[in-house]
PyMOL Python script that loads the backbone (N, CA, C, O; Angstrom):
from pymol import cmd

cmd.read_pdbstr("""\
ATOM      1  N   MET A   1       0.840  -1.169   0.000  1.00  0.00           N
ATOM      2  CA  MET A   1       0.000   0.000   0.000  1.00  0.00           C
ATOM      3  C   MET A   1       0.891   1.240   0.000  1.00  0.00           C
ATOM      4  O   MET A   1       1.957   1.257   0.615  1.00  0.00           O
ATOM      5  N   ASP A   2       0.438   2.267  -0.695  1.00  0.00           N
ATOM      6  CA  ASP A   2       1.207   3.494  -0.819  1.00  0.00           C
ATOM      7  C   ASP A   2       0.983   4.358   0.424  1.00  0.00           C
ATOM      8  O   ASP A   2      -0.166   4.644   0.761  1.00  0.00           O
ATOM      9  N   LEU A   3       2.031   4.776   1.106  1.00  0.00           N
ATOM     10  CA  LEU A   3       1.917   5.548   2.333  1.00  0.00           C
ATOM     11  C   LEU A   3       1.433   6.974   2.074  1.00  0.00           C
ATOM     12  O   LEU A   3       0.794   7.563   2.946  1.00  0.00           O
ATOM     13  N   SER A   4       1.721   7.551   0.890  1.00  0.00           N
ATOM     14  CA  SER A   4       1.244   8.904   0.596  1.00  0.00           C
ATOM     15  C   SER A   4      -0.275   8.926   0.490  1.00  0.00           C
ATOM     16  O   SER A   4      -0.902   9.903   0.901  1.00  0.00           O
ATOM     17  N   PHE A   5      -0.876   7.880  -0.047  1.00  0.00           N
ATOM     18  CA  PHE A   5      -2.338   7.795  -0.124  1.00  0.00           C
ATOM     19  C   PHE A   5      -2.934   7.679   1.274  1.00  0.00           C
ATOM     20  O   PHE A   5      -3.937   8.321   1.587  1.00  0.00           O
ATOM     21  N   LEU A   6      -2.320   6.869   2.096  1.00  0.00           N
ATOM     22  CA  LEU A   6      -2.804   6.661   3.449  1.00  0.00           C
ATOM     23  C   LEU A   6      -2.699   7.948   4.272  1.00  0.00           C
ATOM     24  O   LEU A   6      -3.626   8.264   5.019  1.00  0.00           O
ATOM     25  N   SER A   7      -1.639   8.673   4.162  1.00  0.00           N
ATOM     26  CA  SER A   7      -1.501   9.902   4.924  1.00  0.00           C
ATOM     27  C   SER A   7      -2.480  10.969   4.426  1.00  0.00           C
ATOM     28  O   SER A   7      -2.976  11.761   5.228  1.00  0.00           O
ATOM     29  N   GLY A   8      -2.768  11.005   3.125  1.00  0.00           N
ATOM     30  CA  GLY A   8      -3.757  11.933   2.591  1.00  0.00           C
ATOM     31  C   GLY A   8      -5.141  11.600   3.111  1.00  0.00           C
ATOM     32  O   GLY A   8      -5.914  12.486   3.476  1.00  0.00           O
ATOM     33  N   LEU A   9      -5.440  10.316   3.140  1.00  0.00           N
ATOM     34  CA  LEU A   9      -6.730   9.867   3.655  1.00  0.00           C
ATOM     35  C   LEU A   9      -6.839  10.158   5.147  1.00  0.00           C
ATOM     36  O   LEU A   9      -7.913  10.510   5.634  1.00  0.00           O
ATOM     37  N   GLU A  10      -5.756  10.015   5.858  1.00  0.00           N
ATOM     38  CA  GLU A  10      -5.746  10.317   7.286  1.00  0.00           C
ATOM     39  C   GLU A  10      -6.011  11.795   7.550  1.00  0.00           C
ATOM     40  O   GLU A  10      -6.525  12.149   8.611  1.00  0.00           O
ATOM     41  N   LEU A  11      -5.676  12.636   6.625  1.00  0.00           N
ATOM     42  CA  LEU A  11      -5.943  14.068   6.780  1.00  0.00           C
ATOM     43  C   LEU A  11      -7.362  14.433   6.363  1.00  0.00           C
ATOM     44  O   LEU A  11      -8.020  15.238   7.023  1.00  0.00           O
ATOM     45  N   VAL A  12      -7.829  13.847   5.282  1.00  0.00           N
ATOM     46  CA  VAL A  12      -9.132  14.215   4.718  1.00  0.00           C
ATOM     47  C   VAL A  12     -10.282  13.734   5.598  1.00  0.00           C
ATOM     48  O   VAL A  12     -11.226  14.489   5.834  1.00  0.00           O
ATOM     49  N   VAL A  13     -10.227  12.509   6.085  1.00  0.00           N
ATOM     50  CA  VAL A  13     -11.331  11.946   6.870  1.00  0.00           C
ATOM     51  C   VAL A  13     -11.560  12.747   8.157  1.00  0.00           C
ATOM     52  O   VAL A  13     -12.706  13.112   8.420  1.00  0.00           O
ATOM     53  N   PRO A  14     -10.566  13.035   8.957  1.00  0.00           N
ATOM     54  CA  PRO A  14     -10.824  13.836  10.160  1.00  0.00           C
ATOM     55  C   PRO A  14     -11.349  15.233   9.841  1.00  0.00           C
ATOM     56  O   PRO A  14     -12.189  15.763  10.569  1.00  0.00           O
ATOM     57  N   VAL A  15     -10.859  15.828   8.762  1.00  0.00           N
ATOM     58  CA  VAL A  15     -11.357  17.154   8.380  1.00  0.00           C
ATOM     59  C   VAL A  15     -12.830  17.063   7.995  1.00  0.00           C
ATOM     60  O   VAL A  15     -13.632  17.905   8.399  1.00  0.00           O
ATOM     61  N   LEU A  16     -13.184  16.053   7.224  1.00  0.00           N
ATOM     62  CA  LEU A  16     -14.596  15.877   6.835  1.00  0.00           C
ATOM     63  C   LEU A  16     -15.474  15.612   8.056  1.00  0.00           C
ATOM     64  O   LEU A  16     -16.586  16.134   8.137  1.00  0.00           O
ATOM     65  N   VAL A  17     -15.000  14.821   8.993  1.00  0.00           N
ATOM     66  CA  VAL A  17     -15.759  14.544  10.213  1.00  0.00           C
ATOM     67  C   VAL A  17     -15.928  15.839  11.018  1.00  0.00           C
ATOM     68  O   VAL A  17     -17.009  16.123  11.533  1.00  0.00           O
ATOM     69  N   PHE A  18     -14.846  16.617  11.120  1.00  0.00           N
ATOM     70  CA  PHE A  18     -14.917  17.878  11.847  1.00  0.00           C
ATOM     71  C   PHE A  18     -15.910  18.837  11.186  1.00  0.00           C
ATOM     72  O   PHE A  18     -16.723  19.454  11.874  1.00  0.00           O
ATOM     73  N   VAL A  19     -15.849  18.965   9.861  1.00  0.00           N
ATOM     74  CA  VAL A  19     -16.758  19.862   9.144  1.00  0.00           C
ATOM     75  C   VAL A  19     -18.198  19.398   9.333  1.00  0.00           C
ATOM     76  O   VAL A  19     -19.080  20.217   9.591  1.00  0.00           O
ATOM     77  N   PHE A  20     -18.446  18.103   9.208  1.00  0.00           N
ATOM     78  CA  PHE A  20     -19.797  17.577   9.393  1.00  0.00           C
ATOM     79  C   PHE A  20     -20.310  17.873  10.811  1.00  0.00           C
ATOM     80  O   PHE A  20     -21.444  18.316  10.987  1.00  0.00           O
ATOM     81  N   ALA A  21     -19.466  17.623  11.813  1.00  0.00           N
ATOM     82  CA  ALA A  21     -19.869  17.865  13.206  1.00  0.00           C
ATOM     83  C   ALA A  21     -20.111  19.355  13.445  1.00  0.00           C
ATOM     84  O   ALA A  21     -21.059  19.725  14.138  1.00  0.00           O
ATOM     85  N   ALA A  22     -19.268  20.203  12.881  1.00  0.00           N
ATOM     86  CA  ALA A  22     -19.434  21.652  13.060  1.00  0.00           C
ATOM     87  C   ALA A  22     -20.731  22.121  12.412  1.00  0.00           C
ATOM     88  O   ALA A  22     -21.450  22.939  12.985  1.00  0.00           O
ATOM     89  N   LEU A  23     -21.035  21.607  11.220  1.00  0.00           N
ATOM     90  CA  LEU A  23     -22.287  21.992  10.550  1.00  0.00           C
ATOM     91  C   LEU A  23     -23.507  21.527  11.335  1.00  0.00           C
ATOM     92  O   LEU A  23     -24.495  22.255  11.430  1.00  0.00           O
ATOM     93  N   GLN A  24     -23.450  20.341  11.890  1.00  0.00           N
ATOM     94  CA  GLN A  24     -24.569  19.843  12.696  1.00  0.00           C
ATOM     95  C   GLN A  24     -24.767  20.692  13.950  1.00  0.00           C
ATOM     96  O   GLN A  24     -25.896  21.006  14.329  1.00  0.00           O
ATOM     97  N   LYS A  25     -23.659  21.056  14.585  1.00  0.00           N
ATOM     98  CA  LYS A  25     -23.755  21.895  15.786  1.00  0.00           C
ATOM     99  C   LYS A  25     -24.313  23.268  15.431  1.00  0.00           C
ATOM    100  O   LYS A  25     -25.135  23.816  16.165  1.00  0.00           O
ATOM    101  N   PHE A  26     -23.865  23.825  14.304  1.00  0.00           N
ATOM    102  CA  PHE A  26     -24.366  25.124  13.852  1.00  0.00           C
ATOM    103  C   PHE A  26     -25.864  25.045  13.557  1.00  0.00           C
ATOM    104  O   PHE A  26     -26.636  25.916  13.958  1.00  0.00           O
ATOM    105  N   LYS A  27     -26.257  23.991  12.853  1.00  0.00           N
ATOM    106  CA  LYS A  27     -27.680  23.807  12.515  1.00  0.00           C
ATOM    107  C   LYS A  27     -28.519  23.671  13.784  1.00  0.00           C
ATOM    108  O   LYS A  27     -29.589  24.272  13.885  1.00  0.00           O
ATOM    109  N   ARG A  28     -28.043  22.887  14.752  1.00  0.00           N
ATOM    110  CA  ARG A  28     -28.758  22.705  16.008  1.00  0.00           C
ATOM    111  C   ARG A  28     -28.844  24.027  16.767  1.00  0.00           C
ATOM    112  O   ARG A  28     -29.875  24.338  17.364  1.00  0.00           O
ATOM    113  N   GLY A  29     -27.765  24.801  16.744  1.00  0.00           N
ATOM    114  CA  GLY A  29     -27.759  26.097  17.422  1.00  0.00           C
ATOM    115  C   GLY A  29     -28.757  27.063  16.804  1.00  0.00           C
ATOM    116  O   GLY A  29     -29.473  27.768  17.516  1.00  0.00           O
ATOM    117  N   ILE A  30     -28.803  27.093  15.482  1.00  0.00           N
ATOM    118  CA  ILE A  30     -29.766  27.963  14.785  1.00  0.00           C
ATOM    119  C   ILE A  30     -31.190  27.528  15.109  1.00  0.00           C
ATOM    120  O   ILE A  30     -32.056  28.364  15.369  1.00  0.00           O
ATOM    121  N   THR A  31     -31.427  26.232  15.093  1.00  0.00           N
ATOM    122  CA  THR A  31     -32.772  25.719  15.405  1.00  0.00           C
ATOM    123  C   THR A  31     -33.174  26.100  16.825  1.00  0.00           C
ATOM    124  O   THR A  31     -34.296  26.548  17.062  1.00  0.00           O
ATOM    125  N   ASP A  32     -32.248  25.919  17.770  1.00  0.00           N
ATOM    126  CA  ASP A  32     -32.542  26.276  19.166  1.00  0.00           C
ATOM    127  C   ASP A  32     -32.807  27.773  19.305  1.00  0.00           C
ATOM    128  O   ASP A  32     -33.716  28.189  20.023  1.00  0.00           O
ATOM    129  N   THR A  33     -32.009  28.570  18.615  1.00  0.00           N
ATOM    130  CA  THR A  33     -32.186  30.024  18.676  1.00  0.00           C
ATOM    131  C   THR A  33     -33.553  30.427  18.152  1.00  0.00           C
ATOM    132  O   THR A  33     -34.241  31.234  18.777  1.00  0.00           O
ATOM    133  N   TRP A  34     -33.953  29.881  17.024  1.00  0.00           N
ATOM    134  CA  TRP A  34     -35.262  30.226  16.451  1.00  0.00           C
ATOM    135  C   TRP A  34     -36.395  29.723  17.333  1.00  0.00           C
ATOM    136  O   TRP A  34     -37.425  30.385  17.461  1.00  0.00           O
ATOM    137  N   ARG A  35     -36.212  28.557  17.940  1.00  0.00           N
ATOM    138  CA  ARG A  35     -37.253  28.027  18.838  1.00  0.00           C
ATOM    139  C   ARG A  35     -37.410  28.950  20.050  1.00  0.00           C
ATOM    140  O   ARG A  35     -38.527  29.276  20.452  1.00  0.00           O
ATOM    141  N   GLU A  36     -36.277  29.368  20.627  1.00  0.00           N
ATOM    142  CA  GLU A  36     -36.334  30.281  21.776  1.00  0.00           C
ATOM    143  C   GLU A  36     -36.980  31.609  21.384  1.00  0.00           C
ATOM    144  O   GLU A  36     -37.769  32.166  22.146  1.00  0.00           O
ATOM    145  N   GLU A  37     -36.649  32.109  20.210  1.00  0.00           N
ATOM    146  CA  GLU A  37     -37.239  33.374  19.751  1.00  0.00           C
ATOM    147  C   GLU A  37     -38.748  33.225  19.541  1.00  0.00           C
ATOM    148  O   GLU A  37     -39.517  34.123  19.884  1.00  0.00           O
ATOM    149  N   ALA A  38     -39.161  32.104  18.983  1.00  0.00           N
ATOM    150  CA  ALA A  38     -40.595  31.866  18.772  1.00  0.00           C
ATOM    151  C   ALA A  38     -41.328  31.797  20.109  1.00  0.00           C
ATOM    152  O   ALA A  38     -42.424  32.341  20.244  1.00  0.00           O
ATOM    153  N   GLU A  39     -40.732  31.137  21.088  1.00  0.00           N
ATOM    154  CA  GLU A  39     -41.355  31.047  22.403  1.00  0.00           C
ATOM    155  C   GLU A  39     -41.445  32.428  23.059  1.00  0.00           C
ATOM    156  O   GLU A  39     -42.447  32.754  23.695  1.00  0.00           O
ATOM    157  N   ALA A  40     -40.401  33.226  22.901  1.00  0.00           N
ATOM    158  CA  ALA A  40     -40.418  34.575  23.472  1.00  0.00           C
ATOM    159  C   ALA A  40     -41.496  35.429  22.813  1.00  0.00           C
ATOM    160  O   ALA A  40     -42.181  36.196  23.489  1.00  0.00           O
ATOM    161  N   GLN A  41     -41.649  35.299  21.501  1.00  0.00           N
ATOM    162  CA  GLN A  41     -42.677  36.062  20.803  1.00  0.00           C
ATOM    163  C   GLN A  41     -44.079  35.610  21.222  1.00  0.00           C
ATOM    164  O   GLN A  41     -44.992  36.432  21.309  1.00  0.00           O
ATOM    165  N   LYS A  42     -44.255  34.313  21.482  1.00  0.00           N
ATOM    166  CA  LYS A  42     -45.559  33.818  21.925  1.00  0.00           C
ATOM    167  C   LYS A  42     -45.894  34.386  23.301  1.00  0.00           C
ATOM    168  O   LYS A  42     -47.028  34.798  23.546  1.00  0.00           O
ATOM    169  N   VAL A  43     -44.909  34.408  24.200  1.00  0.00           N
ATOM    170  CA  VAL A  43     -45.124  34.980  25.539  1.00  0.00           C
ATOM    171  C   VAL A  43     -45.495  36.449  25.410  1.00  0.00           C
ATOM    172  O   VAL A  43     -46.409  36.927  26.082  1.00  0.00           O
ATOM    173  N   ARG A  44     -44.784  37.163  24.546  1.00  0.00           N
ATOM    174  CA  ARG A  44     -45.064  38.593  24.339  1.00  0.00           C
ATOM    175  C   ARG A  44     -46.472  38.787  23.774  1.00  0.00           C
ATOM    176  O   ARG A  44     -47.204  39.675  24.210  1.00  0.00           O
ATOM    177  N   ALA A  45     -46.845  37.954  22.803  1.00  0.00           N
ATOM    178  CA  ALA A  45     -48.182  38.059  22.206  1.00  0.00           C
ATOM    179  C   ALA A  45     -49.260  37.779  23.243  1.00  0.00           C
ATOM    180  O   ALA A  45     -50.283  38.463  23.274  1.00  0.00           O
ATOM    181  N   ASP A  46     -49.044  36.790  24.085  1.00  0.00           N
ATOM    182  CA  ASP A  46     -50.020  36.483  25.144  1.00  0.00           C
ATOM    183  C   ASP A  46     -50.156  37.654  26.112  1.00  0.00           C
ATOM    184  O   ASP A  46     -51.261  38.020  26.511  1.00  0.00           O
ATOM    185  N   ARG A  47     -49.016  38.236  26.483  1.00  0.00           N
ATOM    186  CA  ARG A  47     -49.044  39.380  27.403  1.00  0.00           C
ATOM    187  C   ARG A  47     -49.762  40.569  26.765  1.00  0.00           C
ATOM    188  O   ARG A  47     -50.539  41.256  27.429  1.00  0.00           O
ATOM    189  N   LEU A  48     -49.503  40.812  25.486  1.00  0.00           N
ATOM    190  CA  LEU A  48     -50.171  41.922  24.803  1.00  0.00           C
ATOM    191  C   LEU A  48     -51.671  41.678  24.672  1.00  0.00           C
ATOM    192  O   LEU A  48     -52.467  42.607  24.806  1.00  0.00           O
ATOM    193  N   ALA A  49     -52.053  40.438  24.410  1.00  0.00           N
ATOM    194  CA  ALA A  49     -53.478  40.112  24.316  1.00  0.00           C
ATOM    195  C   ALA A  49     -54.165  40.368  25.659  1.00  0.00           C
ATOM    196  O   ALA A  49     -55.291  40.864  25.706  1.00  0.00           O
ATOM    197  N   GLU A  50     -53.477  40.026  26.746  1.00  0.00           N
ATOM    198  CA  GLU A  50     -54.035  40.271  28.076  1.00  0.00           C
ATOM    199  C   GLU A  50     -54.163  41.773  28.334  1.00  0.00           C
ATOM    200  O   GLU A  50     -55.161  42.226  28.895  1.00  0.00           O
ATOM    201  N   GLN A  51     -53.164  42.534  27.929  1.00  0.00           N
ATOM    202  CA  GLN A  51     -53.225  43.982  28.111  1.00  0.00           C
ATOM    203  C   GLN A  51     -54.346  44.598  27.285  1.00  0.00           C
ATOM    204  O   GLN A  51     -55.017  45.521  27.746  1.00  0.00           O
ATOM    205  N   VAL A  52     -54.555  44.100  26.074  1.00  0.00           N
ATOM    206  CA  VAL A  52     -55.639  44.612  25.235  1.00  0.00           C
ATOM    207  C   VAL A  52     -56.984  44.330  25.903  1.00  0.00           C
ATOM    208  O   VAL A  52     -57.869  45.186  25.908  1.00  0.00           O
ATOM    209  N   ALA A  53     -57.136  43.140  26.463  1.00  0.00           N
ATOM    210  CA  ALA A  53     -58.387  42.802  27.149  1.00  0.00           C
ATOM    211  C   ALA A  53     -58.617  43.733  28.350  1.00  0.00           C
ATOM    212  O   ALA A  53     -59.733  44.202  28.577  1.00  0.00           O
ATOM    213  N   GLU A  54     -57.556  43.990  29.106  1.00  0.00           N
ATOM    214  CA  GLU A  54     -57.676  44.900  30.255  1.00  0.00           C
ATOM    215  C   GLU A  54     -58.040  46.314  29.804  1.00  0.00           C
ATOM    216  O   GLU A  54     -58.903  46.960  30.399  1.00  0.00           O
ATOM    217  N   LEU A  55     -57.387  46.782  28.763  1.00  0.00           N
ATOM    218  CA  LEU A  55     -57.675  48.132  28.262  1.00  0.00           C
ATOM    219  C   LEU A  55     -59.087  48.231  27.707  1.00  0.00           C
ATOM    220  O   LEU A  55     -59.747  49.257  27.872  1.00  0.00           O
ATOM    221  N   THR A  56     -59.553  47.188  27.057  1.00  0.00           N
ATOM    222  CA  THR A  56     -60.916  47.182  26.529  1.00  0.00           C
ATOM    223  C   THR A  56     -61.923  47.288  27.674  1.00  0.00           C
ATOM    224  O   THR A  56     -62.891  48.044  27.587  1.00  0.00           O
ATOM    225  N   ALA A  57     -61.694  46.536  28.733  1.00  0.00           N
ATOM    226  CA  ALA A  57     -62.591  46.605  29.896  1.00  0.00           C
ATOM    227  C   ALA A  57     -62.551  47.993  30.521  1.00  0.00           C
ATOM    228  O   ALA A  57     -63.584  48.526  30.925  1.00  0.00           O
ATOM    229  N   GLU A  58     -61.361  48.575  30.598  1.00  0.00           N
ATOM    230  CA  GLU A  58     -61.229  49.922  31.170  1.00  0.00           C
ATOM    231  C   GLU A  58     -61.952  50.959  30.317  1.00  0.00           C
ATOM    232  O   GLU A  58     -62.610  51.852  30.851  1.00  0.00           O
ATOM    233  N   VAL A  59     -61.834  50.847  29.008  1.00  0.00           N
ATOM    234  CA  VAL A  59     -62.523  51.790  28.113  1.00  0.00           C
ATOM    235  C   VAL A  59     -64.037  51.658  28.274  1.00  0.00           C
ATOM    236  O   VAL A  59     -64.749  52.661  28.306  1.00  0.00           O
ATOM    237  N   LYS A  60     -64.524  50.434  28.374  1.00  0.00           N
ATOM    238  CA  LYS A  60     -65.964  50.233  28.564  1.00  0.00           C
ATOM    239  C   LYS A  60     -66.430  50.864  29.872  1.00  0.00           C
ATOM    240  O   LYS A  60     -67.486  51.495  29.919  1.00  0.00           O
ATOM    241  N   ALA A  61     -65.640  50.693  30.933  1.00  0.00           N
ATOM    242  CA  ALA A  61     -66.004  51.292  32.224  1.00  0.00           C
ATOM    243  C   ALA A  61     -66.005  52.812  32.126  1.00  0.00           C
ATOM    244  O   ALA A  61     -66.895  53.467  32.668  1.00  0.00           O
ATOM    245  N   LEU A  62     -65.019  53.374  31.443  1.00  0.00           N
ATOM    246  CA  LEU A  62     -64.972  54.829  31.277  1.00  0.00           C
ATOM    247  C   LEU A  62     -66.142  55.338  30.444  1.00  0.00           C
ATOM    248  O   LEU A  62     -66.672  56.415  30.712  1.00  0.00           O
ATOM    249  N   ARG A  63     -66.542  54.580  29.447  1.00  0.00           N
ATOM    250  CA  ARG A  63     -67.699  54.988  28.635  1.00  0.00           C
ATOM    251  C   ARG A  63     -68.977  54.972  29.461  1.00  0.00           C
ATOM    252  O   ARG A  63     -69.820  55.859  29.329  1.00  0.00           O
ATOM    253  N   ARG A  64     -69.121  53.945  30.327  1.00  0.00           N
ATOM    254  CA  ARG A  64     -70.304  53.908  31.209  1.00  0.00           C
ATOM    255  C   ARG A  64     -70.302  55.106  32.144  1.00  0.00           C
ATOM    256  O   ARG A  64     -71.327  55.765  32.327  1.00  0.00           O
ATOM    257  N   GLU A  65     -69.145  55.385  32.736  1.00  0.00           N
ATOM    258  CA  GLU A  65     -69.035  56.525  33.639  1.00  0.00           C
ATOM    259  C   GLU A  65     -69.319  57.826  32.901  1.00  0.00           C
ATOM    260  O   GLU A  65     -69.999  58.706  33.429  1.00  0.00           O
ATOM    261  N   ASN A  66     -68.808  57.949  31.697  1.00  0.00           N
ATOM    262  CA  ASN A  66     -69.044  59.145  30.886  1.00  0.00           C
ATOM    263  C   ASN A  66     -70.531  59.317  30.598  1.00  0.00           C
ATOM    264  O   ASN A  66     -71.056  60.428  30.673  1.00  0.00           O
ATOM    265  N   ALA A  67     -71.210  58.220  30.270  1.00  0.00           N
ATOM    266  CA  ALA A  67     -72.649  58.295  29.998  1.00  0.00           C
ATOM    267  C   ALA A  67     -73.409  58.732  31.250  1.00  0.00           C
ATOM    268  O   ALA A  67     -74.343  59.530  31.169  1.00  0.00           O
ATOM    269  N   GLU A  68     -73.007  58.207  32.403  1.00  0.00           N
ATOM    270  CA  GLU A  68     -73.649  58.606  33.658  1.00  0.00           C
ATOM    271  C   GLU A  68     -73.438  60.099  33.925  1.00  0.00           C
ATOM    272  O   GLU A  68     -74.373  60.812  34.291  1.00  0.00           O
ATOM    273  N   LEU A  69     -72.211  60.556  33.740  1.00  0.00           N
ATOM    274  CA  LEU A  69     -71.915  61.969  33.981  1.00  0.00           C
ATOM    275  C   LEU A  69     -72.662  62.873  33.005  1.00  0.00           C
ATOM    276  O   LEU A  69     -73.125  63.948  33.388  1.00  0.00           O
ATOM    277  N   ARG A  70     -72.780  62.452  31.763  1.00  0.00           N
ATOM    278  CA  ARG A  70     -73.544  63.252  30.787  1.00  0.00           C
ATOM    279  C   ARG A  70     -75.015  63.327  31.192  1.00  0.00           C
ATOM    280  O   ARG A  70     -75.662  64.366  31.063  1.00  0.00           O
ATOM    281  N   GLY A  71     -75.526  62.195  31.686  1.00  0.00           N
ATOM    282  CA  GLY A  71     -76.906  62.190  32.151  1.00  0.00           C
ATOM    283  C   GLY A  71     -77.093  63.132  33.333  1.00  0.00           C
ATOM    284  O   GLY A  71     -78.077  63.869  33.393  1.00  0.00           O
ATOM    285  N   MET A  72     -76.157  63.109  34.268  1.00  0.00           N
ATOM    286  CA  MET A  72     -76.227  64.007  35.421  1.00  0.00           C
ATOM    287  C   MET A  72     -76.114  65.464  34.973  1.00  0.00           C
ATOM    288  O   MET A  72     -76.799  66.334  35.511  1.00  0.00           O
ATOM    289  N   LEU A  73     -75.260  65.730  33.997  1.00  0.00           N
ATOM    290  CA  LEU A  73     -75.092  67.093  33.484  1.00  0.00           C
ATOM    291  C   LEU A  73     -76.374  67.578  32.808  1.00  0.00           C
ATOM    292  O   LEU A  73     -76.775  68.729  32.980  1.00  0.00           O
ATOM    293  N   GLU A  74     -77.005  66.707  32.050  1.00  0.00           N
ATOM    294  CA  GLU A  74     -78.257  67.087  31.383  1.00  0.00           C
ATOM    295  C   GLU A  74     -79.334  67.414  32.419  1.00  0.00           C
ATOM    296  O   GLU A  74     -80.085  68.377  32.262  1.00  0.00           O
ATOM    297  N   VAL A  75     -79.402  66.607  33.473  1.00  0.00           N
ATOM    298  CA  VAL A  75     -80.383  66.858  34.527  1.00  0.00           C
ATOM    299  C   VAL A  75     -80.077  68.193  35.201  1.00  0.00           C
ATOM    300  O   VAL A  75     -80.984  68.986  35.452  1.00  0.00           O
ATOM    301  N   ALA A  76     -78.816  68.441  35.490  1.00  0.00           N
ATOM    302  CA  ALA A  76     -78.428  69.691  36.145  1.00  0.00           C
ATOM    303  C   ALA A  76     -78.729  70.882  35.248  1.00  0.00           C
ATOM    304  O   ALA A  76     -79.212  71.912  35.719  1.00  0.00           O
ATOM    305  N   GLN A  77     -78.441  70.744  33.937  1.00  0.00           N
ATOM    306  CA  GLN A  77     -78.724  71.846  33.007  1.00  0.00           C
ATOM    307  C   GLN A  77     -80.218  72.076  32.888  1.00  0.00           C
ATOM    308  O   GLN A  77     -80.661  73.221  32.799  1.00  0.00           O
ATOM    309  N   THR A  78     -80.998  71.015  32.885  1.00  0.00           N
ATOM    310  CA  THR A  78     -82.443  71.147  32.808  1.00  0.00           C
ATOM    311  C   THR A  78     -82.974  71.843  34.061  1.00  0.00           C
ATOM    312  O   THR A  78     -83.825  72.728  33.968  1.00  0.00           O
ATOM    313  N   ASP A  79     -82.479  71.448  35.220  1.00  0.00           N
ATOM    314  CA  ASP A  79     -82.903  72.087  36.473  1.00  0.00           C
ATOM    315  C   ASP A  79     -82.518  73.559  36.488  1.00  0.00           C
ATOM    316  O   ASP A  79     -83.309  74.404  36.907  1.00  0.00           O
ATOM    317  N   THR A  80     -81.310  73.872  36.035  1.00  0.00           N
ATOM    318  CA  THR A  80     -80.851  75.269  36.006  1.00  0.00           C
ATOM    319  C   THR A  80     -81.696  76.081  35.045  1.00  0.00           C
ATOM    320  O   THR A  80     -82.085  77.206  35.356  1.00  0.00           O
ATOM    321  N   THR A  81     -81.978  75.528  33.895  1.00  0.00           N
ATOM    322  CA  THR A  81     -82.813  76.230  32.913  1.00  0.00           C
ATOM    323  C   THR A  81     -84.204  76.453  33.481  1.00  0.00           C
ATOM    324  O   THR A  81     -84.773  77.532  33.312  1.00  0.00           O
ATOM    325  N   ARG A  82     -84.754  75.466  34.143  1.00  0.00           N
ATOM    326  CA  ARG A  82     -86.081  75.599  34.748  1.00  0.00           C
ATOM    327  C   ARG A  82     -86.065  76.676  35.835  1.00  0.00           C
ATOM    328  O   ARG A  82     -86.993  77.478  35.945  1.00  0.00           O
ATOM    329  N   ASP A  83     -85.007  76.680  36.629  1.00  0.00           N
ATOM    330  CA  ASP A  83     -84.912  77.681  37.692  1.00  0.00           C
ATOM    331  C   ASP A  83     -84.810  79.086  37.107  1.00  0.00           C
ATOM    332  O   ASP A  83     -85.450  80.023  37.583  1.00  0.00           O
ATOM    333  N   VAL A  84     -83.989  79.209  36.062  1.00  0.00           N
ATOM    334  CA  VAL A  84     -83.809  80.527  35.440  1.00  0.00           C
ATOM    335  C   VAL A  84     -85.112  80.967  34.780  1.00  0.00           C
ATOM    336  O   VAL A  84     -85.541  82.111  34.938  1.00  0.00           O
ATOM    337  N   MET A  85     -85.727  80.069  34.054  1.00  0.00           N
ATOM    338  CA  MET A  85     -86.973  80.415  33.355  1.00  0.00           C
ATOM    339  C   MET A  85     -88.079  80.664  34.380  1.00  0.00           C
ATOM    340  O   MET A  85     -88.856  81.607  34.230  1.00  0.00           O
ATOM    341  N   GLY A  86     -88.157  79.840  35.404  1.00  0.00           N
ATOM    342  CA  GLY A  86     -89.194  80.006  36.419  1.00  0.00           C
ATOM    343  C   GLY A  86     -88.952  81.255  37.245  1.00  0.00           C
ATOM    344  O   GLY A  86     -89.901  81.918  37.663  1.00  0.00           O
ATOM    345  N   GLY A  87     -87.698  81.580  37.484  1.00  0.00           N
ATOM    346  CA  GLY A  87     -87.361  82.764  38.269  1.00  0.00           C
ATOM    347  C   GLY A  87     -87.712  84.035  37.524  1.00  0.00           C
ATOM    348  O   GLY A  87     -88.133  85.011  38.145  1.00  0.00           O
ATOM    349  N   GLU A  88     -87.553  84.051  36.231  1.00  0.00           N
ATOM    350  CA  GLU A  88     -87.860  85.243  35.442  1.00  0.00           C
ATOM    351  C   GLU A  88     -89.372  85.470  35.346  1.00  0.00           C
ATOM    352  O   GLU A  88     -89.851  86.604  35.344  1.00  0.00           O
ATOM    353  N   GLY A  89     -90.093  84.376  35.266  1.00  0.00           N
ATOM    354  CA  GLY A  89     -91.542  84.507  35.124  1.00  0.00           C
ATOM    355  C   GLY A  89     -92.218  84.863  36.421  1.00  0.00           C
ATOM    356  O   GLY A  89     -93.350  85.346  36.391  1.00  0.00           O
ATOM    357  N   ALA A  90     -91.590  84.654  37.557  1.00  0.00           N
ATOM    358  CA  ALA A  90     -92.232  84.895  38.849  1.00  0.00           C
ATOM    359  C   ALA A  90     -92.198  86.301  39.288  1.00  0.00           C
ATOM    360  O   ALA A  90     -92.707  86.626  40.361  1.00  0.00           O
TER     361      ALA A  90
END
""", "prot")
cmd.dss("prot")
cmd.show_as("cartoon", "prot")
cmd.util.cbc("prot")
cmd.orient("prot")
């Protein structure tokens, strides 16, 4: 057997094994990174959905309060108008 062929093969095989292992590790790292990013985005989306629900409830409560205050204002304006009109006629 030719020793130059054997020494060349001894160099090529470990390099190929190293390259293959490095590519697999890189691929696994990229996959893990994207999985972690997807999980983080899901947590963020869930938190934002919860905040939207809270804000929606708060807006509804403020609208109810606003309607009540407008009703009270209308009653007060009606009473004031009646007092002014009744006071002038008396």
